[in-house]
DRENMARSE-535095 format. One line per field, with one value per residue (C-alpha): residue number from 1; residue in one letter; x, y, z. Coordinates in nm, 4 decimals. Layout:
n = (NUM;...)
res = (A;...)
u = (X;...)
v = (Y;...)
w = (Z;...)
This chain:
n = (1;2;3;4;5;6;7;8;9;10;11;12;13;14;15;16;17;18;19;20;21;22;23;24;25;26;27;28;29;30;31;32;33;34;35;36;37;38;39;40;41;42;43;44;45;46;47;48;49;50;51;52;53;54;55;56;57;58;59;60;61;62;63;64;65;66;67;68;69)
res = (X;X;X;X;X;X;X;X;X;X;X;X;X;X;X;X;X;X;X;X;X;X;X;X;X;X;X;X;X;X;X;X;X;X;X;X;X;X;X;X;X;X;X;X;X;X;X;X;X;X;X;X;X;X;X;X;X;X;X;X;X;X;X;X;X;X;X;X;X)
u = (-0.2670;-0.4545;-0.8360;-0.8996;-1.2870;-1.2194;-1.4023;-1.4068;-1.3585;-1.6892;-1.6041;-1.2794;-1.3181;-0.9697;-0.9281;-0.9718;-0.9102;-0.8306;-0.9388;-0.7836;-1.1188;-1.0262;-0.9504;-1.1876;-1.3058;-1.1204;-1.3453;-1.2558;-1.4303;-1.7680;-2.0935;-2.0715;-1.7836;-1.6640;-1.8906;-1.8488;-1.6496;-1.8374;-1.5994;-1.3135;-0.9534;-0.7376;-0.4407;-0.5886;-0.6381;-0.3912;-0.1890;-0.2747;0.1023;0.0071;0.3604;0.2722;-0.0718;0.0213;0.3151;0.0566;-0.2305;0.0134;0.1126;-0.2318;-0.4609;-0.5152;-0.4154;-0.5048;-0.4235;-0.4885;-0.5862;-0.5310;-0.8251)
v = (-1.1403;-1.0531;-0.9554;-0.6272;-0.4888;-0.0994;0.1746;0.5240;0.8031;1.0453;1.3847;1.2522;1.1013;0.9869;0.8523;0.4921;0.2412;-0.1498;-0.3681;-0.7841;-1.0080;-1.2259;-0.9209;-0.7962;-0.4114;-0.1816;0.0077;0.3443;0.2789;0.3527;0.4000;0.7789;0.8459;0.5960;0.4173;0.0541;0.1050;-0.0882;-0.3633;-0.2150;-0.2889;-0.2071;-0.2195;0.0377;0.2704;0.5163;0.5222;0.1606;0.0076;-0.3807;-0.4255;-0.1822;-0.2980;-0.6382;-0.4834;-0.2544;-0.5148;-0.7546;-0.4755;-0.3099;-0.4974;-0.2630;-0.0128;0.3734;0.5629;0.8090;0.7153;1.0027;0.8321)
w = (-2.0663;-1.7112;-1.7442;-1.6030;-1.4549;-1.5700;-1.3725;-1.4445;-1.2254;-1.2683;-1.3906;-1.4856;-1.7924;-1.8616;-1.4892;-1.4648;-1.2210;-1.3349;-1.1072;-1.2218;-1.2304;-0.9674;-0.7403;-0.4940;-0.5911;-0.3243;-0.0988;-0.2592;-0.5836;-0.4723;-0.7298;-0.5672;-0.7444;-0.9982;-1.2821;-1.4187;-1.7645;-2.0576;-2.1977;-2.3359;-2.5072;-2.2347;-2.5017;-2.7118;-2.4454;-2.4101;-2.0693;-2.0107;-1.9307;-1.9019;-1.6763;-1.4648;-1.4072;-1.3350;-1.0659;-0.9500;-0.8582;-0.7382;-0.4760;-0.4289;-0.5871;-0.8764;-1.1369;-1.1441;-1.4659;-1.6847;-2.0540;-2.3054;-2.5836)
């Protein structure tokens, strides 16, 4: 499985942006609106779909998702 850096949207604790470690962080992920989420087991996060993340990262360079946990 690919390794991702996770960022959490400030003010929306359940909104994440997963960025593959070997890809630059997108410009919209700024310190004003996002915070680096401590290392998490992404497979344990509700809403993380590894297949969708891989497809989204290939097309966009990131994967946005909501987590219920």
